[in-house]
C-alpha positions as CSV (number, residue, x, y, z in Angstrom):
1,X,-85.6,-7.1,-16.1
2,X,-87.9,-9.1,-13.9
3,X,-86.1,-10.8,-11.0
4,X,-89.1,-12.2,-9.0
5,X,-88.3,-15.8,-9.7
6,X,-84.5,-15.8,-9.9
7,X,-83.8,-16.5,-6.3
8,X,-85.5,-19.9,-6.3
9,X,-85.5,-21.0,-10.0
10,X,-86.1,-24.7,-9.3
11,X,-89.5,-23.9,-7.7
12,X,-91.0,-22.3,-10.8
13,X,-91.4,-25.7,-12.5
14,X,-92.7,-27.3,-9.3
15,X,-96.0,-25.5,-9.2
16,X,-97.9,-28.5,-10.5
17,X,-96.3,-30.8,-7.8
18,X,-97.2,-28.3,-5.1
19,X,-100.7,-28.1,-6.4
20,X,-101.1,-31.9,-6.4
21,X,-99.8,-32.1,-2.8
22,X,-102.4,-29.5,-1.8
23,X,-105.2,-31.4,-3.5
24,X,-104.1,-34.6,-1.6
25,X,-104.2,-32.7,1.7
26,X,-107.5,-31.1,0.9
27,X,-109.3,-34.4,0.0
28,X,-107.7,-36.6,2.6
29,X,-108.6,-34.1,5.3
30,X,-112.2,-34.0,4.2
31,X,-112.4,-37.8,4.0
32,X,-110.7,-38.2,7.4
33,X,-113.0,-35.6,8.9
34,X,-116.1,-37.4,7.7
35,X,-115.0,-40.9,8.7
36,X,-113.3,-40.1,11.9
37,X,-115.2,-37.0,13.0
38,X,-115.6,-38.1,16.7
39,X,-111.8,-38.6,17.0
40,X,-111.0,-35.2,15.6
41,X,-113.6,-33.3,17.7
42,X,-113.5,-35.3,21.0
43,X,-110.0,-36.7,21.3
44,X,-108.9,-37.3,24.9
45,X,-105.4,-36.0,24.1
46,X,-106.8,-32.6,23.0
47,X,-108.0,-31.1,19.8
48,X,-104.8,-29.1,19.1
49,X,-102.5,-32.2,19.7
50,X,-104.7,-34.2,17.3
51,X,-104.3,-31.6,14.6
52,X,-100.5,-31.5,15.0
53,X,-100.2,-35.3,14.9
54,X,-102.4,-35.3,11.8
55,X,-100.2,-32.8,10.0
56,X,-97.1,-34.8,10.9
57,X,-98.4,-38.0,9.6
58,X,-99.7,-36.3,6.4
59,X,-96.1,-34.9,5.9
60,X,-94.7,-38.4,6.3
61,X,-97.3,-39.8,3.8
62,X,-96.4,-37.0,1.3
63,X,-92.7,-37.9,1.5
64,X,-93.6,-41.6,0.7
65,X,-95.9,-40.5,-2.1
66,X,-93.3,-38.3,-3.6
67,X,-90.6,-41.0,-3.6
68,X,-92.9,-43.5,-5.2
69,X,-93.7,-41.1,-8.1
70,X,-97.2,-40.0,-7.2
71,X,-96.6,-36.3,-8.1
72,X,-94.3,-36.9,-11.2
73,X,-96.5,-37.4,-14.2
74,X,-97.1,-34.4,-16.4
75,X,-98.9,-35.6,-19.5
76,X,-102.7,-36.2,-19.6
77,X,-102.0,-38.9,-22.1
78,X,-100.1,-40.9,-19.4
79,X,-103.3,-41.0,-17.3
80,X,-105.5,-42.1,-20.1
81,X,-103.3,-44.6,-21.9
82,X,-101.6,-46.0,-18.8
83,X,-104.4,-46.2,-16.2
84,X,-102.6,-48.9,-14.4
85,X,-99.7,-46.5,-13.6
86,X,-102.1,-44.1,-11.9
87,X,-103.6,-47.1,-10.1
88,X,-100.1,-48.0,-8.9
89,X,-99.1,-44.5,-7.6
90,X,-102.4,-44.4,-5.6
91,X,-102.0,-47.7,-3.9
92,X,-98.2,-48.0,-3.6
93,X,-97.6,-45.0,-1.3
94,X,-100.7,-45.9,0.7
95,X,-99.5,-49.5,1.3
96,X,-95.9,-48.4,2.2
97,X,-97.2,-45.8,4.6
98,X,-99.9,-47.8,6.3
99,X,-98.0,-51.2,6.6
100,X,-94.4,-50.1,6.9
101,X,-93.9,-46.4,8.0
102,X,-96.8,-46.3,10.4
103,X,-95.8,-49.5,12.3
104,X,-92.3,-48.0,12.6
105,X,-93.7,-44.8,14.1
106,X,-95.8,-47.0,16.5
107,X,-92.7,-48.7,17.8
108,X,-90.5,-45.6,18.4
109,X,-93.0,-42.7,18.8
110,X,-96.6,-41.9,19.8
111,X,-97.4,-40.6,16.3
112,X,-98.8,-43.7,14.7
113,X,-101.9,-42.7,12.9
114,X,-103.7,-46.0,13.6
115,X,-103.3,-45.2,17.4
116,X,-104.3,-41.6,16.9
117,X,-107.5,-42.4,14.9
118,X,-108.1,-45.8,16.6
119,X,-108.7,-47.6,13.3
120,X,-107.4,-50.8,11.8
121,X,-104.6,-50.8,9.1
122,X,-107.0,-52.3,6.5
123,X,-109.5,-49.5,7.1
124,X,-106.9,-46.8,6.9
125,X,-105.4,-48.3,3.7
126,X,-108.8,-48.3,2.1
127,X,-109.4,-44.8,3.3
128,X,-106.1,-43.6,1.8
129,X,-106.4,-45.4,-1.5
130,X,-109.8,-46.3,-2.9
131,X,-111.7,-43.2,-1.8
132,X,-109.0,-40.8,-3.0
133,X,-108.5,-42.8,-6.2
134,X,-112.1,-42.1,-7.4
135,X,-112.3,-38.5,-5.9
136,X,-109.0,-37.2,-7.2
137,X,-108.8,-38.7,-10.7
138,X,-111.1,-36.2,-12.4
139,X,-109.4,-33.2,-10.7
140,X,-106.0,-34.4,-11.7
141,X,-107.0,-34.8,-15.4
142,X,-108.5,-31.3,-15.4
143,X,-105.3,-29.8,-13.9
144,X,-103.1,-31.7,-16.3
145,X,-105.1,-30.5,-19.2
146,X,-104.8,-26.9,-17.9
147,X,-101.0,-27.1,-17.5
148,X,-100.4,-28.9,-20.8
149,X,-102.6,-26.6,-22.9
150,X,-100.3,-23.7,-22.4
151,X,-97.5,-23.3,-25.0
152,X,-95.2,-20.4,-24.3
153,X,-93.5,-18.4,-27.0
154,X,-90.2,-16.6,-26.6
155,X,-88.5,-14.3,-29.0
156,X,-84.7,-14.5,-29.2
157,X,-82.7,-11.4,-30.0
158,X,-79.3,-12.8,-30.8
159,X,-77.3,-14.6,-33.5
160,X,-78.3,-18.0,-34.9
161,X,-75.8,-19.8,-32.6
162,X,-77.6,-18.9,-29.4
163,X,-81.0,-19.5,-31.0
164,X,-80.1,-23.0,-32.1
165,X,-78.5,-23.8,-28.8
166,X,-81.6,-22.8,-26.9
167,X,-83.7,-25.0,-29.1
168,X,-81.4,-27.9,-28.6
169,X,-81.0,-27.4,-24.8
170,X,-84.7,-27.1,-24.2
171,X,-85.8,-29.9,-26.6
172,X,-85.9,-32.7,-23.9
173,X,-86.7,-30.4,-20.9
174,X,-89.4,-28.2,-22.2
175,X,-91.8,-29.6,-24.8
176,X,-94.2,-26.7,-24.7
177,X,-91.8,-23.9,-25.5
178,X,-91.2,-22.4,-29.0
179,X,-88.5,-19.9,-30.0
180,X,-88.5,-17.3,-32.8
181,X,-85.3,-15.6,-33.9
182,X,-85.6,-11.8,-34.5
183,X,-83.2,-8.9,-35.0
184,X,-83.3,-5.2,-33.9
185,X,-84.8,-4.2,-37.3
186,X,-88.0,-6.1,-37.1
187,X,-88.6,-6.3,-33.3
188,X,-90.6,-3.0,-33.4
189,X,-93.2,-4.6,-35.6
190,X,-93.8,-7.6,-33.4
191,X,-96.6,-7.9,-30.8
192,X,-94.5,-8.8,-27.8
193,X,-97.5,-8.8,-25.5
194,X,-98.4,-12.2,-26.9
195,X,-95.1,-13.8,-25.8
196,X,-93.6,-14.9,-22.5
197,X,-90.8,-12.4,-23.2
198,X,-87.5,-11.7,-24.9
199,X,-84.3,-13.7,-24.5
200,X,-81.1,-11.8,-25.2
201,X,-77.3,-12.4,-25.1
202,X,-75.2,-10.8,-22.4
203,X,-75.9,-7.0,-22.3
204,X,-72.2,-6.2,-23.0
205,X,-72.6,-7.7,-26.5
206,X,-75.1,-5.1,-27.7
207,X,-74.5,-1.7,-29.3
208,X,-75.9,1.5,-27.7
209,X,-79.0,1.7,-30.0
210,X,-79.9,-1.9,-29.3
211,X,-79.5,-1.4,-25.5
212,X,-81.9,1.6,-25.7
213,X,-84.4,-0.6,-27.6
214,X,-84.1,-3.4,-25.0
215,X,-84.7,-0.8,-22.2
216,X,-87.8,0.5,-23.9
217,X,-89.2,-3.1,-24.2
218,X,-88.5,-3.8,-20.5
219,X,-90.2,-0.5,-19.5
220,X,-93.4,-1.7,-21.1
221,X,-93.6,-4.6,-18.6
222,X,-92.3,-7.3,-21.0
223,X,-89.8,-9.7,-19.5
224,X,-86.3,-9.3,-20.9
225,X,-84.0,-12.0,-19.7
226,X,-80.4,-12.9,-20.7
227,X,-79.8,-16.4,-21.9
228,X,-77.9,-17.5,-18.8
229,X,-80.7,-16.6,-16.5
230,X,-83.3,-18.1,-18.9
231,X,-81.6,-21.5,-18.7
232,X,-81.2,-21.2,-15.0
233,X,-84.8,-20.5,-14.3
234,X,-86.6,-22.6,-17.0
235,X,-84.2,-25.6,-17.2
236,X,-82.4,-25.5,-13.9
237,X,-79.0,-25.8,-15.5
238,X,-76.2,-23.5,-16.6
239,X,-74.7,-24.5,-20.0
240,X,-71.0,-23.9,-19.8
241,X,-70.9,-22.6,-23.3
242,X,-72.8,-19.5,-22.2
243,X,-70.4,-18.8,-19.3
244,X,-67.1,-18.7,-21.0
245,X,-66.9,-15.0,-21.5
246,X,-69.5,-14.1,-18.9
247,X,-68.6,-12.2,-15.7
248,X,-71.5,-14.0,-14.1
249,X,-69.3,-17.0,-13.5
250,X,-66.6,-15.5,-11.4
251,X,-68.9,-13.2,-9.4
252,X,-71.9,-15.4,-8.7
253,X,-71.0,-19.1,-9.0
254,X,-70.1,-19.5,-5.4
255,X,-71.7,-16.3,-4.0
256,X,-74.5,-18.2,-2.1
257,X,-72.2,-20.6,-0.3
258,X,-71.8,-19.8,3.4
259,X,-69.9,-21.5,6.3
260,X,-73.0,-22.3,8.4
261,X,-74.8,-24.3,5.6
262,X,-71.6,-26.0,4.7
263,X,-71.0,-27.1,8.3
264,X,-74.6,-28.3,8.5
265,X,-74.1,-30.2,5.3
266,X,-71.0,-31.9,6.7
267,X,-72.7,-32.9,9.9
268,X,-75.6,-34.3,7.8
269,X,-73.2,-36.2,5.5
270,X,-71.5,-38.0,8.4
271,X,-74.8,-38.7,10.3
272,X,-76.6,-40.1,7.2
273,X,-73.6,-42.0,6.0
274,X,-73.3,-43.8,9.3
275,X,-77.0,-44.5,9.5
276,X,-77.2,-45.8,5.9
277,X,-74.0,-48.0,6.5
278,X,-75.7,-49.7,9.5
279,X,-79.1,-50.2,7.7
280,X,-77.6,-51.5,4.5
281,X,-75.1,-53.9,6.1
282,X,-77.3,-57.0,5.5
283,X,-77.7,-56.1,1.8
284,X,-73.9,-55.6,1.4
285,X,-73.1,-58.9,3.1
286,X,-75.6,-60.7,0.8
287,X,-74.1,-58.9,-2.2
288,X,-70.6,-60.0,-1.3
289,X,-71.6,-63.6,-1.1
290,X,-73.3,-63.5,-4.5
291,X,-70.3,-61.7,-6.1
292,X,-68.0,-64.4,-4.8
293,X,-70.3,-67.2,-5.9
294,X,-70.6,-65.9,-9.5
295,X,-67.0,-65.9,-10.6
296,X,-64.8,-66.2,-7.4
297,X,-63.2,-62.9,-8.3
298,X,-62.4,-59.9,-6.0
299,X,-65.3,-58.5,-3.9
300,X,-64.4,-54.8,-4.1
301,X,-63.1,-52.5,-6.8
302,X,-61.0,-49.4,-6.1
303,X,-60.6,-46.5,-8.5
304,X,-58.8,-43.2,-8.4
305,X,-61.1,-40.2,-8.7
306,X,-60.6,-36.4,-8.7
307,X,-62.1,-34.5,-5.8
308,X,-62.4,-31.0,-4.5
309,X,-59.7,-28.7,-5.8
310,X,-58.3,-31.5,-7.9
311,X,-57.3,-33.8,-5.0
312,X,-56.9,-37.4,-6.1
313,X,-58.5,-40.0,-3.8
314,X,-59.7,-43.6,-4.0
315,X,-63.3,-44.7,-4.0
316,X,-64.3,-48.3,-3.1
317,X,-67.3,-50.0,-4.8
318,X,-68.7,-53.5,-4.9
319,X,-67.3,-55.1,-8.0
320,X,-69.9,-55.2,-10.8
321,X,-67.7,-56.0,-13.8
322,X,-65.8,-59.1,-14.8
323,X,-62.2,-59.3,-13.5
324,X,-59.7,-57.4,-15.7
325,X,-62.5,-55.7,-17.7
326,X,-60.2,-52.7,-18.3
327,X,-57.0,-54.5,-19.3
328,X,-57.0,-52.6,-22.5
329,X,-57.5,-49.2,-20.8
330,X,-60.4,-47.1,-19.5
331,X,-63.5,-46.9,-21.7
332,X,-67.0,-45.4,-21.4
333,X,-69.8,-47.5,-20.0
334,X,-72.5,-48.3,-22.5
335,X,-76.0,-49.8,-22.7
336,X,-75.9,-53.6,-22.4
337,X,-72.2,-53.4,-21.4
338,X,-70.8,-57.0,-21.8
339,X,-68.3,-56.3,-19.0
340,X,-71.0,-56.2,-16.3
341,X,-71.7,-59.4,-14.5
342,X,-75.2,-60.7,-13.8
343,X,-75.0,-59.9,-10.2
344,X,-73.4,-56.6,-11.1
345,X,-76.5,-55.6,-13.2
346,X,-78.7,-56.1,-10.1
347,X,-76.3,-54.2,-7.8
348,X,-76.1,-51.3,-10.3
349,X,-79.9,-51.1,-10.6
350,X,-80.4,-51.0,-6.9
351,X,-77.3,-48.9,-6.3
352,X,-76.0,-51.3,-3.7
353,X,-72.6,-51.3,-5.4
354,X,-72.3,-47.6,-4.4
355,X,-72.6,-48.2,-0.6
356,X,-68.9,-48.7,0.2
357,X,-68.4,-45.1,-1.0
358,X,-69.9,-44.0,2.3
359,X,-66.4,-44.5,3.7
360,X,-65.2,-41.6,1.4
361,X,-68.0,-39.5,2.7
362,X,-67.1,-40.1,6.3
363,X,-63.4,-39.4,5.6
364,X,-64.3,-36.1,4.0
365,X,-63.3,-36.8,0.4
366,X,-66.9,-36.9,-0.7
367,X,-70.3,-35.6,0.2
368,X,-73.7,-37.2,-0.1
369,X,-74.8,-34.6,-2.6
370,X,-72.5,-32.9,-5.2
371,X,-71.1,-33.5,-8.7
372,X,-70.1,-37.1,-9.3
373,X,-66.3,-37.6,-8.9
374,X,-64.7,-38.3,-12.3
375,X,-61.7,-40.4,-13.2
376,X,-58.5,-38.5,-14.1
377,X,-58.3,-40.3,-17.5
378,X,-61.6,-38.9,-18.6
379,X,-61.1,-35.5,-17.0
380,X,-58.0,-34.9,-19.2
381,X,-60.2,-35.7,-22.3
382,X,-63.2,-33.7,-21.1
383,X,-61.3,-30.6,-20.1
384,X,-60.1,-30.3,-23.7
385,X,-63.6,-30.8,-25.2
386,X,-65.9,-29.0,-22.7
387,X,-65.4,-25.4,-21.5
388,X,-65.2,-24.9,-17.7
389,X,-65.3,-28.6,-17.0
390,X,-62.7,-28.1,-14.2
391,X,-65.2,-25.9,-12.3
392,X,-66.9,-29.1,-11.0
393,X,-64.1,-29.4,-8.5
394,X,-65.0,-26.2,-6.7
395,X,-66.9,-28.2,-4.1
396,X,-66.8,-31.8,-2.8
397,X,-68.0,-34.5,-5.2
398,X,-71.1,-36.4,-4.2
399,X,-72.6,-39.8,-4.2
400,X,-75.6,-38.3,-5.9
401,X,-76.2,-34.9,-7.4
402,X,-78.4,-32.5,-9.4
403,X,-77.1,-34.0,-12.6
404,X,-77.7,-37.6,-11.5
405,X,-81.4,-37.0,-10.7
406,X,-82.1,-35.0,-13.9
407,X,-80.1,-36.8,-16.6
408,X,-79.4,-40.4,-17.3
409,X,-76.0,-42.1,-16.7
410,X,-73.4,-40.3,-18.8
411,X,-71.5,-42.3,-21.4
412,X,-70.1,-39.7,-23.8
413,X,-68.6,-36.3,-24.1
414,X,-72.0,-34.9,-25.0
415,X,-73.6,-36.4,-21.9
416,X,-70.8,-35.0,-19.8
417,X,-71.4,-31.5,-21.2
418,X,-75.1,-31.7,-20.3
419,X,-74.4,-33.1,-16.9
420,X,-71.8,-30.3,-16.3
421,X,-74.6,-27.7,-16.9
422,X,-76.6,-29.3,-14.0
423,X,-73.5,-29.4,-11.8
424,X,-72.8,-25.7,-12.4
425,X,-76.4,-25.0,-11.5
426,X,-76.0,-26.9,-8.3
427,X,-72.7,-25.2,-7.4
428,X,-74.4,-21.8,-8.0
429,X,-77.6,-22.6,-6.0
430,X,-76.3,-24.9,-3.3
431,X,-78.6,-24.9,-0.2
432,X,-79.7,-27.4,2.4
433,X,-83.2,-27.2,0.8
434,X,-81.8,-28.2,-2.6
435,X,-79.8,-31.0,-1.0
436,X,-83.0,-32.4,0.5
437,X,-84.7,-32.2,-2.8
438,X,-81.9,-34.1,-4.5
439,X,-81.9,-36.7,-1.7
440,X,-85.7,-37.3,-2.2
441,X,-85.3,-37.6,-5.9
442,X,-82.4,-40.0,-5.4
443,X,-84.5,-42.2,-3.2
444,X,-87.2,-42.1,-5.8
445,X,-84.8,-43.2,-8.6
446,X,-83.5,-46.0,-6.4
447,X,-87.0,-47.2,-5.5
448,X,-88.0,-47.2,-9.2
449,X,-84.6,-48.8,-10.3
450,X,-83.9,-46.0,-12.7
451,X,-80.9,-43.9,-13.8
452,X,-78.2,-46.5,-13.4
453,X,-77.7,-47.3,-17.1
454,X,-76.5,-45.2,-20.1
455,X,-79.4,-43.7,-22.0
456,X,-82.0,-44.8,-19.5
457,X,-84.9,-42.4,-19.1
458,X,-85.3,-40.8,-15.7
């Protein structure tokens, strides 16, 4: 079986984003070289230093552009029918970088681009936005057409249960994939060269004759991949239903975790939690005043959650619901929940209500990134309904996680099962790189006020 992409499965679906980032770099470099040629060639600080500074400021601009959604549109239709959206993602990152990030760099470092290039902020803003807007639009449309024109076809050698599950799991993730159910009798008559490959059950489930047939197909250069790895690579999740009787779970789920990365993660948790606490203090104080003014109720809300290895701990949040909202017992949140206050709706949208949980991160009960800690009441229900749900507690829970940035707010058993598949993927593929990716995605969701309500599209 082909293994060339399995070590970094989340990168396979990011080729388009990487290509767009390269296009940005290419065109911005050309435009800057034309307009600021004398600065690049005859800078008094030295040519090499100018190039390094340029690369650093471009990296900062790319981060801002990613957070504001510049690289996250995949349909050509979106460009054509929502031209104003494309207009926004060109100008918004340019504005934020030129008038907010660059002044910050100017205060604390010598890397401010306006100082390096000796230009005004208005001139730099126009350079970033208007010129690149007209130059890059046709290239992006061509690339989007190229990506969206390909529809991959996979044959599935299994029973109907797996076939139907794959179709259901990939329905929302992968619009351009089609599945065809086959058996060992008719597979010899199919032209497998015209497909992406063959998806199978775990090898131990096949008879000897079928295994020989699978080996023959693999030897012809056709990708043969088991269902667990297919979901892992193409959807970046691990459906628990596939792992119940699979040795993969016990052998590989925590195999990539190592002490060095975990210690770096812990240091990062404490450092970022302290920094965010200080920066967000004015917003929290304002929120407390508004909460008190609305209904004169309690300012904070404490709740027991289940952490690593089943440890019970208390989280603290800013109160977003009316007092005594759960007097009749715990219940799922739902769209348009009448229990949420007017101020609470704003706090949830902006995630300000989550800030007091930084205390749990500093104390060690939580991490910035990991599966969201669940309430014991719901865990008892979900463990009966969802296979392997308890595996979420193998690592520290997080303020945000792979499930949170890939799936809307969970409000049902079905939602919890889907989110578990993302959590299992994160546990299996934990790395500092993946944590940074989740962190950037989280900032993007907060900036766009998305992901805080049940059923809300991310």
